[in-house]
C-alpha positions as CSV (number, residue, x, y, z in Angstrom):
1,M,14.8,43.4,-10.8
2,L,11.3,41.6,-11.7
3,K,13.2,38.8,-13.6
4,D,15.9,38.5,-10.6
5,G,12.8,38.3,-7.9
6,F,11.2,35.6,-10.0
7,L,14.4,33.7,-10.0
8,R,14.4,33.6,-6.1
9,S,10.6,33.1,-5.9
10,T,9.3,29.8,-4.4
11,A,7.4,29.5,-8.1
12,A,10.8,29.3,-9.7
13,R,12.1,26.7,-7.4
14,V,9.1,24.5,-8.0
15,L,9.5,24.9,-11.6
16,S,13.1,24.0,-11.6
17,A,12.1,20.8,-9.4
18,V,9.7,19.8,-11.8
19,L,12.2,20.3,-14.7
20,L,14.7,18.3,-13.0
21,L,12.1,15.4,-12.3
22,Q,10.9,15.3,-15.6
23,M,14.6,14.9,-16.9
24,A,15.1,12.3,-14.5
25,L,12.3,10.4,-15.5
26,V,13.3,10.5,-19.1
27,Y,16.6,9.2,-18.4
28,G,15.4,6.5,-16.0
29,F,12.5,5.3,-18.0
30,A,14.1,5.2,-21.4
31,R,16.3,2.4,-20.4
32,N,15.0,-1.5,-20.7
33,E,13.6,-2.1,-17.0
34,V,14.7,-4.9,-15.1
35,I,11.5,-6.8,-14.2
36,P,12.2,-8.9,-11.1
37,Q,10.5,-12.4,-10.5
38,N,8.4,-12.9,-7.4
39,R,6.9,-15.7,-5.5
40,P,3.3,-16.1,-6.6
41,L,0.9,-14.3,-4.0
42,S,-1.6,-17.4,-4.1
43,D,1.5,-19.0,-2.1
44,V,1.0,-17.0,0.8
45,P,0.3,-19.1,3.7
46,R,-3.6,-20.1,4.9
47,Q,-2.4,-20.0,8.4
48,L,-0.5,-16.7,9.8
49,G,0.0,-16.9,13.2
50,T,-3.2,-17.5,15.1
51,W,-4.7,-16.3,11.9
52,Q,-6.6,-18.8,9.7
53,M,-7.7,-18.4,6.4
54,Q,-11.9,-18.8,6.2
55,Q,-12.4,-17.4,2.6
56,E,-10.0,-16.9,-0.7
57,G,-12.0,-14.1,-2.5
58,V,-12.4,-13.5,-6.1
59,V,-12.1,-10.0,-8.0
60,E,-14.1,-9.2,-10.8
61,Q,-12.6,-8.9,-14.1
62,E,-14.0,-5.3,-14.6
63,V,-12.2,-4.5,-11.3
64,Q,-8.8,-6.2,-12.2
65,D,-9.2,-4.1,-15.7
66,V,-9.2,-1.0,-13.8
67,L,-6.4,-2.1,-11.2
68,K,-4.3,-3.4,-13.8
69,A,-2.3,-5.2,-11.2
70,D,0.0,-8.0,-12.2
71,E,-1.1,-10.2,-9.3
72,L,-4.1,-9.6,-6.7
73,L,-4.5,-11.4,-3.5
74,T,-7.9,-11.0,-1.3
75,R,-8.6,-13.2,1.6
76,S,-10.5,-13.3,4.9
77,Y,-8.6,-14.3,7.8
78,T,-10.1,-15.2,11.6
79,S,-8.3,-15.6,14.8
80,T,-10.1,-17.7,17.8
81,E,-7.4,-15.8,20.1
82,Q,-8.5,-12.2,18.8
83,M,-12.1,-13.2,18.6
84,M,-12.1,-11.1,15.2
85,S,-11.8,-11.3,11.3
86,A,-9.9,-9.5,8.8
87,H,-9.5,-9.0,5.2
88,L,-6.3,-8.8,3.5
89,F,-5.9,-7.2,0.3
90,V,-2.7,-7.0,-1.9
91,A,-2.2,-5.5,-5.2
92,Y,1.3,-6.2,-6.9
93,F,2.7,-4.5,-9.9
94,R,6.0,-5.8,-11.3
95,T,6.0,-2.2,-13.5
96,Q,4.7,1.0,-13.3
97,R,6.2,2.1,-16.8
98,S,2.9,1.3,-19.0
99,G,0.6,3.4,-16.9
100,Q,0.1,0.6,-14.1
101,A,0.1,2.3,-10.4
102,P,-1.5,1.4,-7.1
103,H,-4.8,2.9,-6.7
104,S,-5.3,4.7,-3.4
105,P,-7.8,3.1,-1.2
106,K,-8.7,6.5,0.1
107,N,-10.3,7.3,-3.2
108,C,-11.9,4.0,-3.4
109,L,-14.0,3.7,-0.4
110,P,-16.1,6.5,-0.9
111,G,-17.2,5.4,-4.1
112,S,-18.2,2.2,-2.2
113,G,-20.5,4.2,0.2
114,W,-17.8,4.4,3.1
115,V,-17.3,7.4,4.6
116,P,-14.2,8.4,6.5
117,A,-14.5,9.3,10.2
118,L,-11.1,9.3,11.1
119,Q,-7.8,9.6,9.0
120,D,-4.1,9.6,10.2
121,E,-0.8,7.4,10.3
122,V,0.3,4.7,12.8
123,R,3.6,3.0,13.4
124,I,3.5,-0.4,13.7
125,D,6.2,-2.7,15.5
126,I,7.2,-5.8,13.0
127,P,9.0,-8.7,14.9
128,G,12.6,-8.7,13.6
129,R,12.4,-5.7,11.8
130,A,14.7,-2.3,13.3
131,E,12.1,0.2,12.6
132,P,8.4,0.0,12.9
133,I,6.5,0.6,9.6
134,E,4.2,3.5,9.0
135,A,0.6,2.8,7.8
136,N,-2.2,5.0,6.9
137,R,-5.3,4.5,9.3
138,Y,-8.7,5.2,8.3
139,V,-11.9,4.6,10.7
140,V,-14.8,4.5,7.9
141,A,-18.6,4.3,8.4
142,K,-21.3,3.1,6.2
143,G,-24.7,3.4,7.9
144,D,-24.4,1.7,11.4
145,Q,-21.3,-0.2,10.1
146,K,-17.9,1.1,11.0
147,S,-14.3,-0.6,9.9
148,L,-10.8,0.2,10.5
149,V,-8.6,0.1,7.2
150,L,-4.8,0.1,7.4
151,Y,-2.9,0.4,4.2
152,W,0.6,1.0,2.9
153,Y,3.0,1.0,-0.1
154,Q,5.8,-1.5,-0.3
155,S,8.8,-1.9,-2.4
156,R,11.7,-4.3,-1.5
157,D,12.2,-3.5,2.1
158,R,10.8,-0.2,2.3
159,V,7.4,0.5,3.7
160,V,5.8,4.1,3.2
161,A,2.4,5.5,4.0
162,S,2.6,8.7,1.9
163,E,1.4,8.3,-1.7
164,Y,4.0,11.2,-2.8
165,K,6.6,9.5,-1.0
166,A,5.9,6.0,-3.1
167,K,5.8,8.1,-6.3
168,F,9.2,9.9,-5.3
169,Y,10.8,6.3,-4.6
170,V,9.2,5.1,-8.0
171,V,11.6,7.7,-10.0
172,A,14.5,7.0,-7.7
173,D,14.3,3.2,-7.8
174,A,14.0,3.6,-11.7
175,L,16.8,5.5,-11.8
176,R,19.3,3.6,-9.2
177,Y,18.0,0.0,-9.8
178,N,16.4,0.1,-13.1
179,R,13.1,-1.1,-11.7
180,T,9.6,0.3,-10.6
181,D,8.1,-2.7,-8.9
182,T,5.7,-2.1,-5.9
183,A,2.6,-3.4,-4.0
184,L,-0.3,-1.9,-2.0
185,V,-1.2,-3.7,1.2
186,R,-4.4,-3.3,2.7
187,V,-6.0,-4.5,5.9
188,V,-9.7,-3.9,6.8
189,M,-11.3,-5.1,10.4
190,P,-14.8,-4.3,11.5
191,V,-15.0,-2.1,14.4
192,V,-17.5,-4.2,16.9
193,D,-19.7,-2.3,19.5
194,G,-17.5,0.8,18.4
195,D,-14.5,-0.4,20.1
196,I,-11.8,1.1,17.8
197,E,-9.2,0.3,20.1
198,R,-10.0,-3.3,20.1
199,S,-10.1,-3.7,16.6
200,Q,-6.7,-1.8,16.1
201,K,-4.9,-4.1,18.3
202,A,-6.4,-7.1,16.5
203,A,-5.3,-5.4,13.1
204,I,-2.0,-5.0,14.8
205,D,-1.7,-8.5,15.8
206,F,-3.0,-9.5,12.1
207,V,-0.4,-7.1,10.5
208,Q,2.5,-8.6,12.6
209,S,1.7,-12.2,11.8
210,F,1.4,-11.8,7.9
211,Y,4.4,-9.3,7.5
212,A,7.2,-11.6,7.2
213,P,5.5,-14.3,5.2
214,L,4.3,-11.9,2.7
215,R,7.4,-10.0,2.6
216,Q,9.0,-13.2,1.0
217,H,6.9,-12.9,-1.9
218,F,8.3,-9.5,-2.9
219,P,11.5,-9.4,-4.8
220,A,14.5,-8.2,-2.7
């Protein structure tokens, strides 16, 4: 009876799922991976809609060593129409089979002194895309400063906010397409005078401006 009860338990189902996942990983990751070619992120336009690049950032070598991304893009843009500035960060990984994987911004922000004040998900309509994309939304504070952070994981035409879904799709893509390339896309927008709604409106406008041009730099 105890044995039969265990087989029907939640623990048994979870254990079975883990074993099946391990089998899928062994099969999917045993093959030589297809490493798709991508357009360099450095070629992302300096002008994105009403947003003009103001500064090309530099990622310090020790940070690059931690991130282990194949390509990094870090830039500041401003819009005279929105009267706001925004920071765009993209980390692209051609493969995740050698221990390379996106680092969640929610783990990095507290280490930089930023404390989350609000966290949820938002849906953003993209011109020319049938379905809106889902992004993580954080409002973080550091002393008197506040910023709005949007980020997501992007692989081919897929955009997901959930880290768990992103990891699931790594396995699914390894099995189906024999590839594990992905990107972390993050936008940081300052919150001026506590007006989160204004910052979010500007951030969404920025995302809508760069989404299609940036998409061209990821393999189809």
